[in-house]
C-alpha positions as CSV (number, residue, x, y, z in Angstrom):
1,M,0.0,0.0,0.0
2,I,1.3,3.4,-1.0
3,P,-0.1,5.8,1.6
4,T,-1.8,9.1,0.5
5,R,-1.2,12.4,2.3
6,Q,-4.8,12.2,3.6
7,Q,-4.2,8.7,5.0
8,A,-0.9,10.0,6.6
9,I,-2.7,13.0,8.2
10,E,-5.5,10.8,9.6
11,L,-3.0,8.3,11.0
12,F,-0.9,11.1,12.5
13,Q,-4.0,12.7,14.1
14,K,-5.1,9.3,15.5
15,Y,-1.9,9.4,17.7
16,N,-1.3,13.1,18.2
17,Q,-3.3,16.0,19.4
18,S,-0.5,18.4,20.4
19,E,-0.5,21.6,18.4
20,S,3.3,22.0,18.6
21,L,3.9,18.4,17.4
22,T,1.4,18.9,14.6
23,K,3.2,22.1,13.5
24,H,6.5,20.2,13.7
25,A,5.1,17.5,11.5
26,I,3.9,20.1,8.9
27,C,7.2,21.8,9.1
28,V,9.2,18.7,8.4
29,E,6.8,17.7,5.7
30,G,7.4,21.1,4.0
31,V,11.1,20.8,4.3
32,M,11.1,17.3,2.9
33,R,9.0,18.4,-0.1
34,Y,11.3,21.3,-0.7
35,F,14.4,19.1,-0.8
36,A,12.6,16.4,-2.9
37,Q,11.9,19.0,-5.5
38,K,15.5,20.3,-5.3
39,Y,16.9,16.8,-5.9
40,G,14.3,15.8,-8.5
41,E,12.7,13.1,-6.2
42,D,9.2,12.1,-5.3
43,E,7.7,15.1,-3.3
44,E,4.7,13.2,-2.2
45,K,6.7,10.3,-0.7
46,W,9.2,12.5,0.9
47,G,6.5,14.8,2.3
48,I,4.5,11.9,3.8
49,I,7.6,10.5,5.5
50,G,8.4,13.9,7.0
51,L,4.8,14.3,8.1
52,V,4.6,11.0,10.1
53,H,8.3,10.8,11.3
54,D,7.2,11.5,14.9
55,L,4.0,9.5,14.7
56,D,4.4,7.8,18.1
57,Y,6.2,10.6,20.0
58,E,3.2,12.1,21.8
59,K,1.7,8.8,23.1
60,Y,4.8,6.7,23.4
61,P,7.8,9.0,24.0
62,D,9.7,6.2,25.8
63,E,9.2,3.9,22.9
64,H,9.8,6.4,20.1
65,C,10.2,4.7,16.7
66,V,9.4,1.2,18.2
67,K,5.7,2.0,18.2
68,T,5.9,3.8,14.9
69,K,7.3,0.6,13.3
70,E,4.5,-1.5,14.8
71,I,1.8,1.0,13.8
72,L,3.1,1.3,10.2
73,E,3.6,-2.4,9.7
74,R,0.1,-3.0,11.0
75,E,-1.1,-0.4,8.5
76,N,0.8,-2.1,5.7
77,W,3.0,0.8,4.9
78,P,5.9,0.1,2.5
79,E,9.2,-1.0,4.1
80,D,11.2,1.8,2.6
81,Y,8.9,4.4,4.2
82,I,9.3,2.6,7.5
83,H,13.1,2.4,7.1
84,A,13.3,6.1,6.3
85,I,11.2,7.1,9.3
86,L,13.2,5.0,11.7
87,S,16.5,6.3,10.3
88,H,15.6,9.9,11.6
89,A,16.4,8.7,15.1
90,F,19.7,6.9,14.2
91,G,21.9,6.7,17.2
92,I,19.2,8.1,19.5
93,C,16.7,5.3,19.7
94,T,17.3,3.2,16.6
95,D,20.2,1.6,14.9
96,V,18.7,2.2,11.4
97,E,21.3,4.3,9.6
98,P,20.3,6.9,7.0
99,K,21.5,5.7,3.6
100,H,19.3,7.3,1.0
101,I,19.5,11.0,0.3
102,M,15.9,11.3,1.6
103,E,16.9,9.7,4.9
104,K,19.9,11.9,5.3
105,I,17.8,15.0,4.7
106,L,15.3,13.9,7.3
107,Y,18.0,13.1,9.8
108,A,19.8,16.4,9.2
109,T,16.8,18.7,9.2
110,D,14.5,17.3,11.9
111,E,16.5,19.0,14.8
112,L,17.4,22.0,12.7
113,T,13.8,22.9,12.1
114,G,13.4,23.3,15.9
115,L,16.4,25.6,16.1
116,I,15.1,27.7,13.2
117,T,11.6,27.9,14.6
118,T,12.8,29.1,18.0
119,A,15.1,31.6,16.3
120,V,12.0,33.0,14.4
121,L,9.9,33.1,17.5
122,V,12.3,35.4,19.4
123,R,12.4,37.9,16.5
124,P,10.3,41.0,16.9
125,D,8.6,40.4,13.6
126,K,8.1,36.7,14.2
127,S,8.9,36.2,10.5
128,I,11.0,33.5,8.9
129,H,11.2,35.7,5.8
130,S,13.6,38.1,7.5
131,L,15.6,35.4,9.3
132,S,19.3,35.3,8.2
133,L,21.9,32.6,8.3
134,K,24.0,34.9,10.5
135,S,21.2,35.1,13.0
136,V,20.8,31.3,13.2
137,K,24.6,30.8,13.5
138,K,24.7,33.3,16.4
139,R,21.9,31.3,18.1
140,W,23.7,28.0,17.2
141,K,26.7,29.1,19.4
142,D,24.6,29.8,22.4
143,K,24.0,26.3,23.9
144,R,21.3,27.7,26.2
145,F,19.3,28.8,23.2
146,A,17.0,26.0,22.1
147,A,18.9,23.8,24.5
148,K,17.0,20.6,23.6
149,V,18.2,20.9,20.0
150,D,21.0,18.4,19.4
151,R,23.5,20.4,17.3
152,G,25.7,17.3,17.0
153,I,22.9,15.5,15.1
154,I,22.6,18.5,12.7
155,T,26.4,18.5,12.2
156,K,26.5,14.8,11.6
157,G,23.6,15.1,9.1
158,A,25.4,17.8,7.2
159,E,28.5,15.6,7.1
160,M,26.4,12.7,5.8
161,L,25.1,14.9,3.0
162,S,28.6,16.3,2.3
163,M,27.0,19.7,2.7
164,P,28.5,22.7,4.6
165,I,26.4,23.4,7.7
166,E,25.8,27.0,6.4
167,E,24.2,25.7,3.2
168,L,22.0,23.2,5.2
169,I,20.8,26.0,7.4
170,E,20.1,28.4,4.5
171,E,18.3,25.7,2.5
172,T,16.2,24.7,5.5
173,I,15.2,28.3,6.1
174,E,14.1,28.5,2.5
175,A,12.2,25.2,2.8
176,M,10.4,26.4,5.9
177,K,9.3,29.5,4.2
178,T,7.1,27.3,2.0
179,V,5.0,26.4,5.0
180,A,5.5,29.6,7.1
181,K,1.9,30.6,7.1
182,Q,0.7,27.2,8.4
183,L,3.4,27.3,11.1
184,G,2.6,30.8,12.2
185,L,6.0,32.0,11.2
186,G,5.0,34.4,8.4
187,G,5.1,37.5,10.6
188,S,3.8,40.7,9.0
189,K,4.7,39.5,5.5
190,L,1.8,37.1,5.2
């Protein structure tokens, strides 16, 4: 079964009610679609994987990814979708290493979206449209800022992609602009 976006949304909503987790899912979906387009890949597939990557996190935080695998297998999702989703937590709660470009993008940008979102929310205009690389890099250095964001994972992801961290940040900002309105990060420009 190849899941549709609607099926993915319904499944996500079955296990998640948190507004912040829903916004994160939409954010990562948007980022994955952006990068899929950039690399000439399947936007729908990449987006759906981004959308459900934290499927079990709200209900089963101590069994993150374990429950996702069970749920997706029960729903007859394709193995490559499941593998990609599990790979986003490589070295944290799974031993599924990101291999495909899609998996590496998901791994590298999942944490980064949190840092960028927080950087936008402390801006006076609350707009991602005016956020610069320089601003994010300044926040990056302050370990107290968005303290839960694991910068090591982002760095490791950039290395997996053979992409300078600056380029990864810039591209992720651009990707997040595509869903800024849904995330409430459009500021006064939308």
